[in-house]
C-alpha positions, 0 to 999 in steps of 0.5 A: 686958444681953442681955435689954435688947438683946432688948427694944429690938430687939423694940420693947418698950423705946425711947429715953426722952423728955426732961422738957421745961420752959419756959425760965423754969424753967431755974434751978430745973431746973439746981438740981434737976440739981445736986442729982441730983433728976432722972432721965433727960434734961432739955430747956428750951423757949424 
């Protein structure tokens, strides 16, 4: 954890960007989320 904190402080690691999907893909994205087939954050674009 200390090593990770150092990398964040040095700017090597930053916050992750969400995977952005169109709103029409919402049902598929939710199904993937329920099936734990996703990694990271998800966002729906209107």
